[in-house]
Every structure is written in C-alpha cells, then in structure tokens.
All heavy atoms as a GROMACS GRO file, in nm:
protein
  530
    1MET      N    1   1.518   0.413  -0.983
    1MET     CA    2   1.376   0.398  -0.996
    1MET      C    3   1.312   0.392  -0.857
    1MET      O    4   1.366   0.330  -0.768
    1MET     CB    5   1.347   0.270  -1.072
    1MET     CG    6   1.238   0.287  -1.172
    1MET     SD    7   1.236   0.161  -1.300
    1MET     CE    8   1.385   0.197  -1.391
    2SER      N    9   1.197   0.452  -0.844
    2SER     CA   10   1.134   0.457  -0.712
    2SER      C   11   1.058   0.328  -0.682
    2SER      O   12   1.015   0.255  -0.772
    2SER     CB   13   1.038   0.576  -0.704
    2SER     OG   14   0.919   0.549  -0.773
    3ILE      N   15   1.041   0.305  -0.554
    3ILE     CA   16   0.963   0.189  -0.510
    3ILE      C   17   0.820   0.201  -0.561
    3ILE      O   18   0.761   0.102  -0.605
    3ILE     CB   19   0.967   0.177  -0.356
    3ILE    CG1   20   1.105   0.130  -0.314
    3ILE    CG2   21   0.860   0.082  -0.307
    3ILE    CD1   22   1.123   0.121  -0.165
    4LEU      N   23   0.765   0.320  -0.557
    4LEU     CA   24   0.628   0.340  -0.605
    4LEU      C   25   0.617   0.298  -0.752
    4LEU      O   26   0.523   0.227  -0.790
    4LEU     CB   27   0.585   0.486  -0.588
    4LEU     CG   28   0.445   0.519  -0.638
    4LEU    CD1   29   0.338   0.435  -0.568
    4LEU    CD2   30   0.416   0.667  -0.622
    5TYR      N   31   0.712   0.338  -0.833
    5TYR     CA   32   0.712   0.301  -0.975
    5TYR      C   33   0.716   0.149  -0.990
    5TYR      O   34   0.639   0.091  -1.068
    5TYR     CB   35   0.832   0.365  -1.046
    5TYR     CG   36   0.849   0.319  -1.189
    5TYR    CD1   37   0.775   0.379  -1.292
    5TYR    CD2   38   0.934   0.215  -1.222
    5TYR    CE1   39   0.789   0.337  -1.423
    5TYR    CE2   40   0.948   0.173  -1.352
    5TYR     CZ   41   0.876   0.233  -1.452
    5TYR     OH   42   0.889   0.191  -1.582
    6GLU      N   43   0.806   0.085  -0.918
    6GLU     CA   44   0.820  -0.060  -0.928
    6GLU      C   45   0.693  -0.132  -0.886
    6GLU      O   46   0.650  -0.227  -0.952
    6GLU     CB   47   0.938  -0.107  -0.844
    6GLU     CG   48   1.072  -0.062  -0.899
    6GLU     CD   49   1.189  -0.092  -0.807
    6GLU    OE1   50   1.172  -0.172  -0.712
    6GLU    OE2   51   1.297  -0.037  -0.830
    7MET      N   52   0.632  -0.086  -0.778
    7MET     CA   53   0.509  -0.150  -0.730
    7MET      C   54   0.393  -0.127  -0.827
    7MET      O   55   0.313  -0.217  -0.852
    7MET     CB   56   0.474  -0.098  -0.590
    7MET     CG   57   0.577  -0.138  -0.487
    7MET     SD   58   0.535  -0.080  -0.325
    7MET     CE   59   0.442  -0.220  -0.268
    8ARG      N   60   0.388  -0.008  -0.882
    8ARG     CA   61   0.281   0.024  -0.978
    8ARG      C   62   0.296  -0.062  -1.104
    8ARG      O   63   0.199  -0.120  -1.154
    8ARG     CB   64   0.286   0.173  -1.014
    8ARG     CG   65   0.182   0.216  -1.115
    8ARG     CD   66   0.185   0.365  -1.139
    8ARG     NE   67   0.309   0.414  -1.193
    8ARG     CZ   68   0.346   0.404  -1.322
    8ARG    NH1   69   0.268   0.344  -1.410
    8ARG    NH2   70   0.461   0.457  -1.363
    9LYS      N   71   0.417  -0.073  -1.154
    9LYS     CA   72   0.443  -0.152  -1.274
    9LYS      C   73   0.417  -0.301  -1.251
    9LYS      O   74   0.365  -0.370  -1.338
    9LYS     CB   75   0.586  -0.132  -1.324
    9LYS     CG   76   0.608  -0.001  -1.393
    9LYS     CD   77   0.522   0.006  -1.518
    9LYS     CE   78   0.551   0.128  -1.599
    9LYS     NZ   79   0.467   0.136  -1.718
   10LYS      N   80   0.452  -0.349  -1.131
   10LYS     CA   81   0.430  -0.489  -1.097
   10LYS      C   82   0.281  -0.524  -1.105
   10LYS      O   83   0.243  -0.634  -1.142
   10LYS     CB   84   0.483  -0.518  -0.957
   10LYS     CG   85   0.490  -0.666  -0.922
   10LYS     CD   86   0.546  -0.688  -0.784
   10LYS     CE   87   0.694  -0.657  -0.781
   10LYS     NZ   88   0.757  -0.690  -0.653
   11GLN      N   89   0.198  -0.426  -1.072
   11GLN     CA   90   0.053  -0.447  -1.077
   11GLN      C   91  -0.006  -0.404  -1.212
   11GLN      O   92  -0.128  -0.400  -1.228
   11GLN     CB   93  -0.015  -0.375  -0.961
   11GLN     CG   94   0.026  -0.435  -0.828
   11GLN     CD   95  -0.058  -0.387  -0.713
   11GLN    OE1   96  -0.173  -0.348  -0.731
   11GLN    NE2   97  -0.002  -0.390  -0.595
   12GLN      N   98   0.081  -0.370  -1.304
   12GLN     CA   99   0.043  -0.332  -1.441
   12GLN      C  100  -0.058  -0.218  -1.444
   12GLN      O  101  -0.157  -0.221  -1.516
   12GLN     CB  102  -0.011  -0.454  -1.516
   12GLN     CG  103   0.092  -0.565  -1.527
   12GLN     CD  104   0.038  -0.689  -1.596
   12GLN    OE1  105  -0.082  -0.712  -1.602
   12GLN    NE2  106   0.128  -0.769  -1.650
   13LEU      N  107  -0.027  -0.115  -1.363
   13LEU     CA  108  -0.112   0.004  -1.358
   13LEU      C  109  -0.039   0.123  -1.420
   13LEU      O  110   0.082   0.138  -1.403
   13LEU     CB  111  -0.145   0.040  -1.213
   13LEU     CG  112  -0.230  -0.059  -1.134
   13LEU    CD1  113  -0.234  -0.019  -0.987
   13LEU    CD2  114  -0.370  -0.066  -1.190
   14THR      N  115  -0.113   0.206  -1.488
   14THR     CA  116  -0.057   0.334  -1.534
   14THR      C  117  -0.068   0.433  -1.419
   14THR      O  118  -0.141   0.408  -1.321
   14THR     CB  119  -0.134   0.388  -1.655
   14THR    OG1  120  -0.268   0.419  -1.614
   14THR    CG2  121  -0.135   0.289  -1.771
   15GLN      N  122  -0.002   0.545  -1.432
   15GLN     CA  123  -0.016   0.649  -1.330
   15GLN      C  124  -0.161   0.695  -1.322
   15GLN      O  125  -0.213   0.718  -1.213
   15GLN     CB  126   0.075   0.768  -1.361
   15GLN     CG  127   0.221   0.740  -1.339
   15GLN     CD  128   0.308   0.860  -1.365
   15GLN    OE1  129   0.264   0.963  -1.415
   15GLN    NE2  130   0.436   0.849  -1.330
   16GLN      N  131  -0.226   0.707  -1.436
   16GLN     CA  132  -0.366   0.751  -1.439
   16GLN      C  133  -0.457   0.650  -1.368
   16GLN      O  134  -0.548   0.690  -1.295
   16GLN     CB  135  -0.414   0.771  -1.584
   16GLN     CG  136  -0.346   0.886  -1.655
   16GLN     CD  137  -0.209   0.848  -1.714
   16GLN    OE1  138  -0.165   0.734  -1.711
   16GLN    NE2  139  -0.139   0.948  -1.764
   17GLU      N  140  -0.431   0.522  -1.390
   17GLU     CA  141  -0.513   0.419  -1.324
   17GLU      C  142  -0.492   0.420  -1.173
   17GLU      O  143  -0.588   0.412  -1.096
   17GLU     CB  144  -0.480   0.281  -1.380
   17GLU     CG  145  -0.528   0.262  -1.523
   17GLU     CD  146  -0.472   0.138  -1.590
   17GLU    OE1  147  -0.361   0.092  -1.553
   17GLU    OE2  148  -0.540   0.086  -1.681
   18LEU      N  149  -0.366   0.433  -1.130
   18LEU     CA  150  -0.338   0.440  -0.987
   18LEU      C  151  -0.402   0.564  -0.926
   18LEU      O  152  -0.456   0.559  -0.815
   18LEU     CB  153  -0.186   0.439  -0.961
   18LEU     CG  154  -0.144   0.444  -0.815
   18LEU    CD1  155  -0.208   0.332  -0.732
   18LEU    CD2  156   0.008   0.440  -0.803
   19ALA      N  157  -0.398   0.674  -0.998
   19ALA     CA  158  -0.462   0.797  -0.950
   19ALA      C  159  -0.612   0.776  -0.930
   19ALA      O  160  -0.668   0.817  -0.828
   19ALA     CB  161  -0.435   0.912  -1.048
   20ALA      N  162  -0.676   0.711  -1.026
   20ALA     CA  163  -0.820   0.687  -1.017
   20ALA      C  164  -0.854   0.594  -0.902
   20ALA      O  165  -0.951   0.617  -0.829
   20ALA     CB  166  -0.871   0.629  -1.149
   21ILE      N  167  -0.774   0.491  -0.882
   21ILE     CA  168  -0.799   0.394  -0.775
   21ILE      C  169  -0.773   0.455  -0.638
   21ILE      O  170  -0.848   0.433  -0.543
   21ILE     CB  171  -0.710   0.269  -0.794
   21ILE    CG1  172  -0.752   0.194  -0.920
   21ILE    CG2  173  -0.719   0.176  -0.672
   21ILE    CD1  174  -0.650   0.088  -0.963
   22SER      N  175  -0.664   0.531  -0.626
   22SER     CA  176  -0.620   0.581  -0.495
   22SER      C  177  -0.680   0.716  -0.455
   22SER      O  178  -0.687   0.748  -0.337
   22SER     CB  179  -0.468   0.594  -0.493
   22SER     OG  180  -0.425   0.696  -0.583
   23GLY      N  181  -0.718   0.796  -0.555
   23GLY     CA  182  -0.764   0.931  -0.524
   23GLY      C  183  -0.650   1.030  -0.510
   23GLY      O  184  -0.670   1.145  -0.471
   24VAL      N  185  -0.528   0.986  -0.541
   24VAL     CA  186  -0.410   1.073  -0.538
   24VAL      C  187  -0.392   1.130  -0.679
   24VAL      O  188  -0.394   1.053  -0.776
   24VAL     CB  189  -0.284   0.993  -0.496
   24VAL    CG1  190  -0.159   1.077  -0.505
   24VAL    CG2  191  -0.301   0.940  -0.354
   25PRO      N  192  -0.373   1.261  -0.693
   25PRO     CA  193  -0.356   1.318  -0.826
   25PRO      C  194  -0.240   1.254  -0.904
   25PRO      O  195  -0.136   1.223  -0.846
   25PRO     CB  196  -0.328   1.466  -0.799
   25PRO     CG  197  -0.386   1.491  -0.663
   25PRO     CD  198  -0.369   1.362  -0.588
   26GLN      N  199  -0.261   1.237  -1.034
   26GLN     CA  200  -0.159   1.177  -1.120
   26GLN      C  201  -0.029   1.256  -1.112
   26GLN      O  202   0.080   1.198  -1.113
   26GLN     CB  203  -0.210   1.168  -1.265
   26GLN     CG  204  -0.117   1.097  -1.360
   26GLN     CD  205  -0.017   1.191  -1.426
   26GLN    OE1  206  -0.048   1.306  -1.453
   26GLN    NE2  207   0.101   1.141  -1.451
   27GLN      N  208  -0.036   1.387  -1.104
   27GLN     CA  209   0.085   1.469  -1.098
   27GLN      C  210   0.165   1.439  -0.970
   27GLN      O  211   0.288   1.437  -0.972
   27GLN     CB  212   0.050   1.618  -1.105
   27GLN     CG  213   0.172   1.708  -1.115
   27GLN     CD  214   0.252   1.682  -1.242
   27GLN    OE1  215   0.197   1.669  -1.350
   27GLN    NE2  216   0.382   1.674  -1.230
   28THR      N  217   0.096   1.415  -0.861
   28THR     CA  218   0.163   1.379  -0.736
   28THR      C  219   0.235   1.246  -0.750
   28THR      O  220   0.351   1.231  -0.709
   28THR     CB  221   0.062   1.373  -0.619
   28THR    OG1  222   0.000   1.501  -0.605
   28THR    CG2  223   0.129   1.333  -0.488
   29ILE      N  224   0.169   1.149  -0.812
   29ILE     CA  225   0.230   1.018  -0.835
   29ILE      C  226   0.354   1.035  -0.922
   29ILE      O  227   0.460   0.980  -0.893
   29ILE     CB  228   0.129   0.921  -0.898
   29ILE    CG1  229   0.018   0.890  -0.798
   29ILE    CG2  230   0.198   0.793  -0.947
   29ILE    CD1  231  -0.102   0.819  -0.856
   30SER      N  232   0.342   1.114  -1.027
   30SER     CA  233   0.456   1.140  -1.116
   30SER      C  234   0.572   1.203  -1.041
   30SER      O  235   0.688   1.163  -1.057
   30SER     CB  236   0.411   1.231  -1.231
   30SER     OG  237   0.519   1.264  -1.314
   31ASN      N  238   0.542   1.302  -0.958
   31ASN     CA  239   0.648   1.370  -0.881
   31ASN      C  240   0.717   1.276  -0.783
   31ASN      O  241   0.838   1.282  -0.766
   31ASN     CB  242   0.589   1.490  -0.805
   31ASN     CG  243   0.554   1.604  -0.897
   31ASN    OD1  244   0.600   1.613  -1.011
   31ASN    ND2  245   0.468   1.692  -0.850
   32ILE      N  246   0.641   1.189  -0.720
   32ILE     CA  247   0.699   1.092  -0.626
   32ILE      C  248   0.792   0.998  -0.702
   32ILE      O  249   0.904   0.970  -0.660
   32ILE     CB  250   0.589   1.013  -0.552
   32ILE    CG1  251   0.509   1.106  -0.460
   32ILE    CG2  252   0.651   0.899  -0.471
   32ILE    CD1  253   0.380   1.044  -0.407
   33GLU      N  254   0.744   0.949  -0.816
   33GLU     CA  255   0.824   0.854  -0.895
   33GLU      C  256   0.951   0.918  -0.949
   33GLU      O  257   1.055   0.852  -0.957
   33GLU     CB  258   0.739   0.796  -1.010
   33GLU     CG  259   0.634   0.700  -0.960
   33GLU     CD  260   0.557   0.633  -1.072
   33GLU    OE1  261   0.585   0.660  -1.191
   33GLU    OE2  262   0.469   0.552  -1.041
   34LYS      N  263   0.945   1.044  -0.988
   34LYS     CA  264   1.062   1.114  -1.041
   34LYS      C  265   1.159   1.157  -0.931
   34LYS      O  266   1.271   1.194  -0.959
   34LYS     CB  267   1.020   1.238  -1.118
   34LYS     CG  268   0.959   1.209  -1.252
   34LYS     CD  269   0.944   1.337  -1.331
   34LYS     CE  270   0.803   1.388  -1.318
   34LYS     NZ  271   0.776   1.509  -1.396
   35GLY      N  272   1.112   1.155  -0.807
   35GLY     CA  273   1.196   1.200  -0.697
   35GLY      C  274   1.186   1.348  -0.670
   35GLY      O  275   1.256   1.402  -0.586
   36THR      N  276   1.095   1.416  -0.740
   36THR     CA  277   1.072   1.558  -0.718
   36THR      C  278   1.014   1.581  -0.580
   36THR      O  279   1.041   1.679  -0.514
   36THR     CB  280   0.975   1.615  -0.824
   36THR    OG1  281   1.025   1.582  -0.953
   36THR    CG2  282   0.959   1.763  -0.812
   37ARG      N  283   0.934   1.485  -0.538
   37ARG     CA  284   0.870   1.490  -0.406
   37ARG      C  285   0.918   1.368  -0.330
   37ARG      O  286   0.876   1.257  -0.356
   37ARG     CB  287   0.719   1.488  -0.423
   37ARG     CG  288   0.645   1.514  -0.296
   37ARG     CD  289   0.500   1.539  -0.327
   37ARG     NE  290   0.432   1.569  -0.204
   37ARG     CZ  291   0.303   1.587  -0.195
   37ARG    NH1  292   0.229   1.581  -0.303
   37ARG    NH2  293   0.248   1.613  -0.080
   38LYS      N  294   1.010   1.389  -0.238
   38LYS     CA  295   1.076   1.278  -0.169
   38LYS      C  296   0.983   1.198  -0.079
   38LYS      O  297   0.964   1.080  -0.098
   38LYS     CB  298   1.195   1.328  -0.085
   38LYS     CG  299   1.312   1.370  -0.170
   38LYS     CD  300   1.376   1.250  -0.233
   38LYS     CE  301   1.498   1.291  -0.311
   38LYS     NZ  302   1.559   1.185  -0.384
   39LEU      N  303   0.925   1.260   0.021
   39LEU     CA  304   0.841   1.186   0.116
   39LEU      C  305   0.702   1.248   0.118
   39LEU      O  306   0.683   1.359   0.165
   39LEU     CB  307   0.903   1.191   0.256
   39LEU     CG  308   0.842   1.099   0.360
   39LEU    CD1  309   0.850   0.952   0.314
   39LEU    CD2  310   0.915   1.112   0.492
   40PRO      N  311   0.605   1.177   0.061
   40PRO     CA  312   0.469   1.230   0.055
   40PRO      C  313   0.405   1.240   0.193
   40PRO      O  314   0.454   1.183   0.290
   40PRO     CB  315   0.394   1.126  -0.028
   40PRO     CG  316   0.494   1.032  -0.080
   40PRO     CD  317   0.618   1.049   0.000
   41ARG      N  318   0.296   1.312   0.200
   41ARG     CA  319   0.219   1.325   0.324
   41ARG      C  320   0.164   1.189   0.366
   41ARG      O  321   0.146   1.100   0.284
   41ARG     CB  322   0.104   1.422   0.304
   41ARG     CG  323   0.151   1.562   0.279
   41ARG     CD  324   0.034   1.653   0.262
   41ARG     NE  325   0.083   1.789   0.242
   41ARG     CZ  326   0.012   1.887   0.192
   41ARG    NH1  327  -0.113   1.864   0.157
   41ARG    NH2  328   0.063   2.005   0.178
   42VAL      N  329   0.135   1.177   0.493
   42VAL     CA  330   0.085   1.051   0.548
   42VAL      C  331  -0.044   1.009   0.479
   42VAL      O  332  -0.061   0.892   0.443
   42VAL     CB  333   0.064   1.063   0.701
   42VAL    CG1  334  -0.003   0.939   0.757
   42VAL    CG2  335   0.196   1.087   0.771
   43GLY      N  336  -0.135   1.102   0.457
   43GLY     CA  337  -0.261   1.069   0.390
   43GLY      C  338  -0.239   1.014   0.250
   43GLY      O  339  -0.307   0.920   0.208
   44THR      N  340  -0.144   1.072   0.180
   44THR     CA  341  -0.111   1.025   0.045
   44THR      C  342  -0.053   0.884   0.051
   44THR      O  343  -0.090   0.797  -0.028
   44THR     CB  344  -0.010   1.121  -0.022
   44THR    OG1  345  -0.069   1.251  -0.030
   44THR    CG2  346   0.028   1.074  -0.161
   45LEU      N  347   0.036   0.860   0.146
   45LEU     CA  348   0.094   0.727   0.162
   45LEU      C  349  -0.012   0.623   0.194
   45LEU      O  350  -0.009   0.512   0.141
   45LEU     CB  351   0.200   0.728   0.273
   45LEU     CG  352   0.331   0.797   0.240
   45LEU    CD1  353   0.415   0.814   0.366
   45LEU    CD2  354   0.408   0.720   0.134
   46LEU      N  355  -0.107   0.659   0.279
   46LEU     CA  356  -0.215   0.566   0.314
   46LEU      C  357  -0.301   0.531   0.192
   46LEU      O  358  -0.332   0.414   0.168
   46LEU     CB  359  -0.303   0.624   0.424
   46LEU     CG  360  -0.242   0.629   0.563
   46LEU    CD1  361  -0.330   0.710   0.658
   46LEU    CD2  362  -0.223   0.488   0.616
   47LYS      N  363  -0.336   0.632   0.113
   47LYS     CA  364  -0.417   0.608  -0.007
   47LYS      C  365  -0.342   0.518  -0.106
   47LYS      O  366  -0.401   0.426  -0.163
   47LYS     CB  367  -0.452   0.740  -0.074
   47LYS     CG  368  -0.552   0.823   0.002
   47LYS     CD  369  -0.575   0.956  -0.068
   47LYS     CE  370  -0.669   1.044   0.010
   47LYS     NZ  371  -0.689   1.174  -0.056
   48LEU      N  372  -0.214   0.547  -0.126
   48LEU     CA  373  -0.135   0.468  -0.221
   48LEU      C  374  -0.116   0.325  -0.171
   48LEU      O  375  -0.125   0.230  -0.249
   48LEU     CB  376   0.001   0.534  -0.246
   48LEU     CG  377  -0.003   0.664  -0.325
   48LEU    CD1  378   0.134   0.732  -0.324
   48LEU    CD2  379  -0.050   0.640  -0.468
   49SER      N  380  -0.092   0.310  -0.041
   49SER     CA  381  -0.071   0.175   0.012
   49SER      C  382  -0.198   0.092   0.002
   49SER      O  383  -0.193  -0.027  -0.030
   49SER     CB  384  -0.020   0.180   0.156
   49SER     OG  385  -0.119   0.226   0.244
   50ARG      N  386  -0.313   0.152   0.024
   50ARG     CA  387  -0.439   0.080   0.010
   50ARG      C  388  -0.461   0.038  -0.136
   50ARG      O  389  -0.500  -0.075  -0.164
   50ARG     CB  390  -0.556   0.165   0.057
   50ARG     CG  391  -0.563   0.179   0.207
   50ARG     CD  392  -0.686   0.258   0.250
   50ARG     NE  393  -0.674   0.296   0.388
   50ARG     CZ  394  -0.686   0.422   0.433
   50ARG    NH1  395  -0.713   0.521   0.349
   50ARG    NH2  396  -0.674   0.449   0.560
   51ALA      N  397  -0.435   0.130  -0.227
   51ALA     CA  398  -0.457   0.102  -0.370
   51ALA      C  399  -0.362  -0.006  -0.420
   51ALA      O  400  -0.400  -0.088  -0.504
   51ALA     CB  401  -0.439   0.229  -0.451
   52LEU      N  402  -0.239  -0.007  -0.369
   52LEU     CA  403  -0.139  -0.104  -0.414
   52LEU      C  404  -0.136  -0.230  -0.328
   52LEU      O  405  -0.056  -0.320  -0.352
   52LEU     CB  406  -0.001  -0.039  -0.414
   52LEU     CG  407   0.018   0.072  -0.518
   52LEU    CD1  408   0.148   0.148  -0.492
   52LEU    CD2  409   0.016   0.016  -0.659
   53LYS      N  410  -0.221  -0.232  -0.225
   53LYS     CA  411  -0.230  -0.348  -0.134
   53LYS      C  412  -0.094  -0.381  -0.073
   53LYS      O  413  -0.045  -0.494  -0.079
   53LYS     CB  414  -0.289  -0.469  -0.206
   53LYS     CG  415  -0.430  -0.444  -0.253
   53LYS     CD  416  -0.485  -0.562  -0.329
   53LYS     CE  417  -0.627  -0.538  -0.369
   53LYS     NZ  418  -0.647  -0.488  -0.502
   54CYS      N  419  -0.033  -0.278  -0.017
   54CYS     CA  420   0.096  -0.294   0.050
   54CYS      C  421   0.092  -0.210   0.178
   54CYS      O  422  -0.008  -0.146   0.207
   54CYS     CB  423   0.210  -0.250  -0.041
   54CYS     SG  424   0.211  -0.072  -0.077
   55THR      N  425   0.201  -0.212   0.251
   55THR     CA  426   0.208  -0.130   0.373
   55THR      C  427   0.273   0.004   0.341
   55THR      O  428   0.343   0.018   0.240
   55THR     CB  429   0.291  -0.201   0.482
   55THR    OG1  430   0.427  -0.207   0.438
   55THR    CG2  431   0.238  -0.340   0.513
   56VAL      N  432   0.250   0.099   0.429
   56VAL     CA  433   0.316   0.229   0.416
   56VAL      C  434   0.467   0.209   0.424
   56VAL      O  435   0.542   0.272   0.350
   56VAL     CB  436   0.266   0.327   0.524
   56VAL    CG1  437   0.350   0.454   0.527
   56VAL    CG2  438   0.119   0.361   0.501
   57ASP      N  439   0.511   0.119   0.510
   57ASP     CA  440   0.654   0.089   0.522
   57ASP      C  441   0.713   0.047   0.388
   57ASP      O  442   0.825   0.084   0.354
   57ASP     CB  443   0.680  -0.021   0.624
   57ASP     CG  444   0.665   0.027   0.767
   57ASP    OD1  445   0.662   0.150   0.789
   57ASP    OD2  446   0.655  -0.059   0.856
   58ASP      N  447   0.638  -0.031   0.312
   58ASP     CA  448   0.686  -0.073   0.180
   58ASP      C  449   0.714   0.048   0.091
   58ASP      O  450   0.810   0.047   0.013
   58ASP     CB  451   0.584  -0.163   0.110
   58ASP     CG  452   0.566  -0.297   0.178
   58ASP    OD1  453   0.658  -0.343   0.248
   58ASP    OD2  454   0.457  -0.357   0.162
   59LEU      N  455   0.632   0.150   0.102
   59LEU     CA  456   0.646   0.268   0.017
   59LEU      C  457   0.755   0.364   0.062
   59LEU      O  458   0.809   0.438  -0.018
   59LEU     CB  459   0.513   0.343   0.009
   59LEU     CG  460   0.399   0.271  -0.060
   59LEU    CD1  461   0.270   0.352  -0.049
   59LEU    CD2  462   0.432   0.245  -0.206
   60ILE      N  463   0.786   0.364   0.193
   60ILE     CA  464   0.884   0.462   0.241
   60ILE      C  465   1.021   0.401   0.268
   60ILE      O  466   1.115   0.472   0.301
   60ILE     CB  467   0.835   0.536   0.367
   60ILE    CG1  468   0.814   0.441   0.483
   60ILE    CG2  469   0.712   0.617   0.336
   60ILE    CD1  470   0.784   0.510   0.613
   61GLU      N  471   1.036   0.272   0.250
   61GLU     CA  472   1.162   0.205   0.278
   61GLU      C  473   1.278   0.271   0.204
   61GLU      O  474   1.383   0.297   0.261
   61GLU     CB  475   1.153   0.058   0.237
   61GLU     CG  476   1.278  -0.020   0.265
   61GLU     CD  477   1.260  -0.166   0.227
   61GLU    OE1  478   1.157  -0.225   0.261
   61GLU    OE2  479   1.351  -0.218   0.163
   62GLU      N  480   1.258   0.304   0.076
   62GLU     CA  481   1.362   0.367  -0.004
   62GLU      C  482   1.405   0.501   0.056
   62GLU      O  483   1.521   0.535   0.063
   62GLU     CB  484   1.312   0.386  -0.146
   62GLU     CG  485   1.411   0.450  -0.240
   62GLU     CD  486   1.354   0.460  -0.379
   62GLU    OE1  487   1.282   0.558  -0.405
   62GLU    OE2  488   1.381   0.372  -0.461
   63ASN      N  489   1.307   0.580   0.101
   63ASN     CA  490   1.336   0.710   0.158
   63ASN      C  491   1.414   0.698   0.290
   63ASN      O  492   1.500   0.779   0.319
   63ASN     CB  493   1.207   0.789   0.182
   63ASN     CG  494   1.145   0.834   0.053
   63ASN    OD1  495   1.206   0.909  -0.022
   63ASN    ND2  496   1.027   0.786   0.025
   64CYS      N  497   1.383   0.595   0.367
   64CYS     CA  498   1.455   0.574   0.493
   64CYS      C  499   1.600   0.540   0.466
   64CYS      O  500   1.690   0.585   0.535
   64CYS     CB  501   1.388   0.464   0.575
   64CYS     SG  502   1.226   0.510   0.640
   65LYS      N  503   1.627   0.458   0.365
   65LYS     CA  504   1.764   0.421   0.331
   65LYS      C  505   1.844   0.541   0.287
   65LYS      O  506   1.960   0.556   0.318
   65LYS     CB  507   1.764   0.315   0.220
   65LYS     CG  508   1.719   0.179   0.268
   65LYS     CD  509   1.720   0.080   0.152
   65LYS     CE  510   1.663  -0.054   0.194
   65LYS     NZ  511   1.649  -0.145   0.081
   66GLU      N  512   1.781   0.631   0.208
   66GLU     CA  513   1.850   0.751   0.160
   66GLU      C  514   1.887   0.844   0.275
   66GLU      O  515   1.986   0.912   0.271
   66GLU     CB  516   1.762   0.826   0.060
   66GLU     CG  517   1.749   0.752  -0.071
   66GLU     CD  518   1.651   0.819  -0.165
   66GLU    OE1  519   1.597   0.927  -0.131
   66GLU    OE2  520   1.627   0.765  -0.274
   67GLY      N  521   1.803   0.846   0.378
   67GLY     CA  522   1.827   0.934   0.492
   67GLY      C  523   1.933   0.885   0.586
   67GLY      O  524   1.982   0.956   0.673
   68SER      N  525   1.972   0.758   0.573
   68SER     CA  526   2.070   0.697   0.665
   68SER      C  527   2.208   0.750   0.641
   68SER      O  528   2.249   0.781   0.537
   68SER     CB  529   2.072   0.545   0.648
   68SER     OG  530   1.945   0.493   0.674
   0.00000   0.00000   0.00000
C-alpha cells in the first residue's frame, strides 16, 4: 500500500475529495496509489502535501526506500 493511500485514508478522504482539495486529478492520485506512477512531479507533490498537511518528504519516503 502506498504512503499516499495511507495518509489519505487516515484523513478519511476519498480520492475524489483529495483531488478537489489539492487540484491534482483523481486519475493521477489513483495511479500514484496503485504504483503505476512511481514518483510524481514536484508540483504534484507540493499540492498533495499541502492538502494532506504533511511534508513532501513524508510522501516520497517510500519511493526513496525502494530506490536504495
């Protein structure tokens, strides 16, 4: 399970709600959560981190571990 999924669920948001809050398309959120899109663009990470009230590091930690 992706960190994005876990953070979204912890805040009890649907993908559609997160998309509306962040301005990131729902399909992009879905692709990130499924692992279809490994590391999103910086702008996308910034929007998601603001919407989820976390740091960009929180969102990419999983990807950094996979690359090790």
